[in-house]
Legacy VTK file of the C-alpha trace (Angstrom):
# vtk DataFile Version 3.0
C-alpha trace
ASCII
DATASET POLYDATA
POINTS 256 float
85.625 100.270 71.076
86.170 102.447 74.154
84.415 99.810 76.103
86.715 96.876 74.952
89.648 99.088 75.357
88.799 99.790 79.004
88.538 96.084 79.729
91.684 95.339 78.038
93.602 98.005 79.972
91.976 96.866 83.175
93.202 93.297 82.698
96.699 94.371 81.810
96.854 96.479 85.046
95.568 93.563 87.216
98.421 91.441 85.800
100.928 94.158 86.454
99.725 94.567 89.986
100.273 90.753 90.399
103.946 90.981 89.151
105.280 90.561 92.885
103.483 87.335 93.319
104.258 86.062 89.693
107.840 87.081 89.961
108.081 85.090 93.269
106.521 82.016 91.749
109.315 81.950 88.934
111.955 82.248 91.656
110.394 79.111 93.388
110.297 77.327 90.070
114.197 78.090 89.405
115.241 77.180 92.989
112.866 74.431 94.146
111.158 73.308 90.876
107.920 74.560 92.039
105.206 74.787 89.027
104.014 78.258 88.217
100.981 76.975 86.270
99.546 73.422 87.046
96.248 71.418 87.020
94.117 71.104 90.157
95.051 67.482 90.700
98.571 68.253 91.177
97.694 69.775 94.441
94.769 67.463 95.224
95.834 64.007 94.424
93.204 62.329 96.607
90.486 64.162 95.089
89.407 62.132 91.868
87.078 64.969 90.674
90.000 67.186 89.911
91.351 64.644 87.408
89.004 65.707 84.363
88.960 69.463 85.187
90.691 71.330 82.264
89.114 74.716 82.593
90.613 75.662 85.940
94.098 75.741 86.994
96.333 76.811 89.803
98.688 79.867 89.350
101.142 79.117 91.966
99.987 77.495 95.261
97.640 80.391 96.053
95.527 81.402 93.135
92.999 79.282 91.266
92.094 80.774 87.906
88.571 79.749 86.497
88.616 81.655 82.880
85.244 82.198 81.177
85.398 80.626 77.772
81.708 80.583 76.702
79.982 83.690 75.071
77.278 85.528 76.761
77.201 83.560 80.018
76.470 85.352 83.328
77.461 82.519 85.686
80.157 79.719 85.796
80.379 76.535 87.361
83.446 76.342 89.549
84.808 73.386 91.501
86.337 73.927 94.921
88.606 71.268 95.825
89.688 70.473 99.505
87.387 70.028 102.435
86.051 71.857 105.652
89.709 72.800 106.406
90.318 74.505 103.018
88.824 77.886 102.657
88.512 79.612 99.194
88.356 83.486 98.998
87.043 85.609 96.185
90.225 87.113 94.464
88.323 90.346 93.713
86.213 91.045 96.773
88.580 88.926 99.272
85.297 87.546 100.779
84.986 83.867 101.740
83.310 82.093 98.775
83.433 78.413 99.880
84.371 76.305 103.125
83.555 72.933 101.727
84.314 70.766 98.751
82.045 70.775 95.839
80.721 72.708 92.726
79.184 76.217 92.899
77.699 78.621 90.298
79.425 81.978 90.504
78.375 84.997 88.773
80.635 86.344 86.103
80.746 89.468 83.850
82.911 90.767 81.108
84.944 93.074 83.390
86.632 90.510 85.579
88.459 87.199 85.368
87.336 84.839 88.150
90.051 84.036 90.559
90.027 82.496 94.037
92.598 82.419 96.661
93.332 79.384 98.684
93.041 79.930 102.521
96.499 79.938 104.140
98.054 82.058 101.514
99.788 85.478 101.501
99.737 87.303 98.191
101.800 90.346 97.538
100.592 92.866 94.834
101.452 96.353 93.589
99.155 99.231 94.451
100.168 101.111 91.471
101.550 100.336 87.957
104.111 102.070 85.781
104.806 101.905 81.822
106.740 98.621 82.017
107.225 95.501 83.939
110.734 96.645 85.128
109.547 100.125 86.176
106.504 98.589 88.103
108.748 96.240 89.979
111.194 98.913 90.808
108.493 101.735 91.632
105.226 100.107 92.621
104.315 100.222 96.245
102.949 96.926 97.885
99.808 95.625 99.445
100.039 92.555 101.414
96.986 90.423 101.331
96.604 87.654 104.132
94.159 84.926 103.469
93.641 82.951 106.722
93.208 79.123 106.701
90.816 77.627 109.063
93.471 77.575 111.857
94.233 81.090 111.326
97.439 80.527 109.624
98.935 81.724 106.358
102.282 81.953 104.581
103.950 83.304 101.404
107.075 84.800 99.976
108.196 87.864 98.068
111.235 87.657 95.576
112.691 91.069 94.687
115.622 91.939 92.456
116.528 95.152 90.501
114.454 93.926 87.477
117.262 94.553 84.958
120.365 92.471 85.983
120.940 89.017 84.639
121.641 85.901 86.742
120.762 87.778 89.973
119.956 84.410 91.775
123.411 82.960 91.086
125.166 86.175 91.972
123.087 86.643 95.044
121.779 89.788 93.901
118.296 89.555 95.486
116.106 89.841 98.409
113.309 87.502 99.740
110.717 88.313 102.400
108.889 85.414 104.056
105.385 86.207 105.626
103.956 84.165 108.201
100.624 84.515 109.895
99.857 82.767 113.112
97.059 83.269 115.648
96.723 87.039 115.742
100.168 87.976 114.450
101.429 88.585 111.134
105.314 88.727 110.769
107.891 89.095 107.943
111.417 87.698 107.755
113.916 89.420 105.463
116.849 87.814 103.721
118.972 90.220 101.971
121.775 88.638 99.953
123.168 91.531 98.266
123.710 94.425 100.698
124.366 96.836 97.856
120.618 96.509 96.743
117.939 98.179 98.533
114.302 97.557 97.622
112.838 101.045 98.202
109.244 99.998 97.354
107.049 100.798 100.400
104.369 98.639 101.942
101.273 100.697 102.234
98.381 98.615 102.996
97.708 95.111 104.711
94.517 93.208 104.203
93.582 90.312 106.403
90.697 87.997 105.346
89.117 85.432 107.309
88.492 87.004 110.721
85.571 85.922 112.720
84.966 89.409 114.394
86.392 92.894 114.274
89.555 93.372 116.098
89.425 95.709 119.063
93.036 96.901 118.372
95.727 96.662 115.761
99.466 97.343 116.448
102.380 97.837 114.016
105.641 96.488 115.128
104.661 96.086 118.612
103.953 99.855 119.074
101.919 100.648 122.084
99.314 102.590 120.202
96.478 101.335 118.505
96.681 101.731 114.583
94.142 104.364 113.573
93.964 103.758 109.807
92.002 100.609 109.902
88.629 99.367 108.803
86.610 96.096 109.261
83.705 94.723 107.389
82.402 91.090 106.732
85.479 89.314 108.155
88.079 91.489 106.435
90.550 93.901 108.271
92.084 96.656 106.038
95.151 98.618 107.415
96.155 101.652 105.277
98.413 104.561 105.420
101.461 102.459 106.243
104.982 103.249 105.368
106.901 100.145 106.037
110.129 99.368 104.093
110.326 95.907 102.685
113.904 95.481 103.492
112.945 95.581 107.263
111.192 92.915 109.147
107.717 94.012 110.465
105.031 92.641 112.645
101.200 93.284 112.693
99.378 92.222 115.788
95.611 92.388 116.510
93.270 91.519 119.415
89.563 90.494 118.991
LINES 1 257
256 0 1 2 3 4 5 6 7 8 9 10 11 12 13 14 15 16 17 18 19 20 21 22 23 24 25 26 27 28 29 30 31 32 33 34 35 36 37 38 39 40 41 42 43 44 45 46 47 48 49 50 51 52 53 54 55 56 57 58 59 60 61 62 63 64 65 66 67 68 69 70 71 72 73 74 75 76 77 78 79 80 81 82 83 84 85 86 87 88 89 90 91 92 93 94 95 96 97 98 99 100 101 102 103 104 105 106 107 108 109 110 111 112 113 114 115 116 117 118 119 120 121 122 123 124 125 126 127 128 129 130 131 132 133 134 135 136 137 138 139 140 141 142 143 144 145 146 147 148 149 150 151 152 153 154 155 156 157 158 159 160 161 162 163 164 165 166 167 168 169 170 171 172 173 174 175 176 177 178 179 180 181 182 183 184 185 186 187 188 189 190 191 192 193 194 195 196 197 198 199 200 201 202 203 204 205 206 207 208 209 210 211 212 213 214 215 216 217 218 219 220 221 222 223 224 225 226 227 228 229 230 231 232 233 234 235 236 237 238 239 240 241 242 243 244 245 246 247 248 249 250 251 252 253 254 255
């Protein structure tokens, strides 16, 4: 049906938009042995409640996936591990969903796959998608999503190559961008191992979740002018209209 087709299309597009994050997780798996998909107890060894949970899993270090496997349900019980220092955000709305360990019922629909982002994470997605994964990786502009931990810190990494060449890591034909949030600053550090390759994809938007109040000013790369294209609602700052190149380090600072 047209309704089912629309839902399938939306799910595929969501996966394509998540390619920068997924690609980076496989880079970490290749270089340091990190797990791309893992049960909750791998990250929460001291939490016995996670040992028997088989219907939730971590996708990398940032995203917890809680698939709906029962027909006709309108809510799903989700276990949020961690404690008072572990914030979880809704992966769709970016709003805080839990600040304490325990189980909660969350509403579900046929149109979304429930995902939750661990506080302290930086997730990079594409804003737009193309007809293939390689085209999307090469041409999709970026949105950087910062999910602050309780201490207002966050970190993440982006791995980029040309999406076509083989053995790019062993041949040093790639670029990494490390993101770090601390206090009221978000910075990037670029490591370009192959000078002949340029990541021409543009960073268009930055979203910061977990703020306690609206910033009075936002500055890009320490410019003296307040950034005009910004909005704030319910702890979420959304900066748009950017034209930042990922091969160059940037800094976003804000005052509250």
